[in-house]
C-alpha positions in Angstrom: -12.7 50.9 -10.5 -13.5 48.0 -12.9 -12.4 49.9 -16.0 -9.3 51.1 -14.2 -8.2 47.6 -13.3 -9.0 46.7 -17.1 -6.6 49.1 -18.5 -3.7 47.7 -16.4 -0.7 45.8 -18.1 -1.1 41.9 -17.3 1.5 41.8 -14.5 -0.4 44.9 -12.6 -3.6 42.9 -13.1 -2.2 39.7 -11.5 -0.5 41.9 -8.6 -3.8 43.8 -8.2 -5.9 40.5 -7.8 -3.4 39.1 -5.5 -3.7 42.2 -3.4 -7.4 41.8 -3.4 -7.1 38.1 -2.6 -4.6 37.7 -0.5 -6.2 35.0 1.9 -7.4 33.0 -1.0 -3.9 33.0 -2.9 -2.2 32.1 0.3 -4.3 29.0 0.8 -4.1 28.1 -2.8 -0.3 28.4 -2.5 -0.1 26.4 0.7 -2.4 23.6 -0.8 -0.1 23.2 -3.7 3.0 23.1 -1.4 1.2 20.4 0.7 0.1 18.3 -2.5 3.5 18.6 -3.8 5.1 17.4 -0.6 2.6 14.6 -0.2 3.4 13.4 -3.9 7.3 13.6 -3.2 6.9 11.8 0.1 5.0 8.9 -1.7 7.6 8.6 -4.3 10.5 8.6 -2.0 8.8 6.0 0.4 8.1 3.8 -2.4 11.6 4.0 -3.3 12.9 3.2 0.2 10.6 0.4 0.4 11.7 -1.1 -2.9 15.4 -0.8 -1.9 14.6 -2.1 1.6 12.8 -5.1 -0.1 15.6 -5.7 -2.2 18.1 -5.8 0.7 15.6 -8.0 2.7 15.5 -10.6 -0.2 19.5 -10.5 -0.7 19.8 -11.1 2.8 17.7 -14.1 2.8 19.3 -15.5 -0.4 22.7 -15.0 1.0 22.0 -17.0 4.1 20.8 -19.8 2.0 23.8 -19.9 0.0 26.1 -20.0 2.7 24.3 -23.0 4.0 23.3 -21.2 7.0 19.4 -22.2 6.8 17.4 -25.1 6.1 15.0 -25.2 3.1 12.3 -24.9 5.6 13.8 -21.9 7.5 14.7 -20.1 4.3 11.0 -20.6 3.0 9.7 -18.9 6.3 12.5 -16.1 5.9 11.2 -15.6 2.2 7.5 -15.7 3.2 8.4 -12.7 5.6 9.8 -10.6 3.3 6.8 -11.5 0.8 4.3 -10.3 3.5 6.5 -7.3 4.6 6.8 -6.1 1.1 3.8 -7.4 -0.5 3.1 -5.9 -4.0 6.6 -5.1 -4.7 9.1 -7.0 -7.3 11.1 -8.1 -4.2 8.0 -9.5 -2.6 6.6 -11.3 -5.7 10.2 -13.1 -6.0 10.3 -13.8 -2.4 7.1 -15.6 -2.4 8.3 -17.5 -5.3 11.7 -18.6 -3.7 9.6 -19.8 -0.8 7.7 -22.2 -2.7 10.8 -23.3 -4.5 12.4 -24.0 -0.9 9.4 -26.2 0.2 9.4 -28.0 -3.2 13.2 -28.8 -2.8 12.6 -29.9 0.7 10.0 -32.2 -0.4 7.0 -30.4 1.3 5.4 -30.5 -2.0 1.8 -29.6 -0.4 3.0 -26.5 1.0 4.7 -25.7 -2.0 1.8 -25.8 -4.3 0.0 -23.5 -1.7 2.6 -21.0 -2.1 2.5 -21.3 -6.0 -1.3 -20.6 -5.9 -1.0 -17.8 -3.5 1.6 -16.1 -6.1 -0.8 -16.8 -8.9 -3.6 -15.0 -6.8 -1.7 -12.1 -5.9 0.5 -11.7 -9.0 -1.3 -12.9 -11.8 0.3 -10.5 -14.5 3.8 -11.1 -13.2 6.8 -12.0 -15.6 7.5 -14.8 -13.3 4.0 -16.3 -13.6 5.4 -19.3 -15.9 7.3 -20.3 -13.0 4.6 -20.4 -10.7 2.4 -22.4 -13.0 4.9 -24.9 -13.6 5.4 -25.2 -9.8 1.6 -26.0 -9.3 1.8 -28.5 -12.0 4.9 -30.1 -10.7 3.6 -30.2 -7.2 0.8 -32.2 -8.5 2.9 -34.4 -10.1 5.2 -34.9 -7.1 2.1 -35.8 -5.3 1.0 -38.4 -7.4 -2.2 -36.3 -8.7 -1.2 -37.5 -12.1 -4.5 -36.4 -14.0 -4.5 -33.0 -12.2 -0.9 -32.6 -13.3 -1.5 -33.4 -17.0 -4.2 -31.0 -17.0 -2.1 -28.4 -15.4 1.0 -29.1 -17.8 -1.5 -29.0 -20.8 -3.1 -25.9 -19.9 0.4 -24.1 -19.2 1.5 -25.2 -22.8 -1.9 -24.2 -24.5 -2.2 -20.7 -22.5 1.1 -19.6 -22.3 3.4 -21.0 -25.3 5.9 -18.2 -25.2 6.9 -18.8 -21.6 10.8 -19.9 -21.0 9.5 -22.9 -18.8 7.5 -24.4 -21.5 10.3 -27.0 -22.5 10.5 -28.3 -19.0 6.6 -28.4 -18.9 6.6 -30.5 -22.2 9.5 -32.6 -21.0 7.5 -33.6 -17.6 4.1 -34.2 -19.7 6.1 -36.4 -21.9 7.2 -38.6 -19.2 3.6 -38.9 -17.6 2.5 -40.1 -21.0 5.3 -42.6 -21.3 4.4 -43.9 -18.0 0.8 -44.1 -19.1 2.2 -46.4 -22.0 1.6 -43.4 -24.7 4.8 -43.4 -26.5 3.5 -41.6 -29.5 2.7 -38.8 -27.6 6.0 -38.9 -25.4 7.8 -39.2 -28.6 6.1 -36.2 -30.1 6.9 -34.0 -27.0 10.6 -35.2 -26.6 11.1 -34.1 -30.3 9.7 -30.8 -29.7 11.6 -30.3 -26.6 14.9 -31.5 -28.4 14.4 -29.3 -31.0 13.3 -26.2 -29.0 16.2 -26.3 -26.4 18.9 -28.3 -27.9 21.6 -27.2 -25.6 19.7 -27.5 -22.3 19.8 -30.7 -20.0 16.0 -31.0 -21.0 17.1 -30.9 -24.7 19.8 -33.5 -24.2 17.6 -35.7 -22.0 14.7 -35.2 -24.4 16.8 -36.7 -27.3 18.1 -39.7 -25.2 14.6 -40.6 -24.1 13.3 -40.2 -27.6 16.0 -42.5 -28.9 15.2 -45.1 -26.3 11.5 -45.0 -27.1 12.2 -45.7 -30.8 14.5 -48.6 -29.8 11.5 -50.2 -27.7 9.2 -49.2 -30.5 10.4 -49.5 -33.8 7.2 -48.0 -35.3 7.9 -44.8 -33.8 11.0 -44.2 -36.0 10.4 -41.5 -38.7 10.3 -43.0 -42.3 13.4 -43.2 -44.0 13.8 -40.7 -46.9 13.3 -42.0 -50.3 16.2 -42.9 -52.1 17.6 -40.6 -54.8 17.5 -42.2 -58.3 20.8 -42.7 -59.8 21.3 -41.2 -63.2 21.1 -43.5 -66.1 24.3 -44.9 -67.1 23.3 -45.2 -71.0 22.7 -41.4 -71.4 24.4 -39.9 -74.6 27.5 -38.1 -73.9 27.1 -34.4 -74.6 30.3 -32.4 -75.6 30.5 -28.8 -75.1 30.5 -26.6 -78.1 33.8 -25.0 -79.3 
């Protein structure tokens, strides 16, 4: 029997095996179909969740734009979206916006708490710069100057390519200025003006730097050395004909 099967063409061998193993083949086929359905359902559910999360976030944002909710109410609504759709991009953004709403309201302690929660739950998010700046700014607003200074310096040193760096440097310069460290403040203002020349921070940094130089003339950059004038008694050289 084995020799007869071995002499059959390939498609006949497959058919012969199927006839001899109908039950196993059926189970295998059903298993493959079930796995495929599970994978499809997971992908579909993920897409549906992503769409629903985006819609929920848009609804909260629209209500805030229309002025229908206070900052505190908006923060609570954002937090609900963040909890309902944890792990999604919209959920991450909602958590960040909740923290920003608390900050705008003046509830700096709660804002800092939510910014720190964001960093715990989404450490690799492209919005981490905003969260780190929010933490530093929250400390700054609460009068925790030393902690804020450390947070700003850490953000600048560890994440130099983040878009929020000019603002972090500007805020740090203001701390240095308040601490009567004009040289450090001037250097940072100059960096901000050079890095963000067409922004409000860049313009304000330029103004503050000029005010510092007016108050402390020694901070002014050295004047360039004058270019020596050509000697007036140099012999006249006529072009060759």
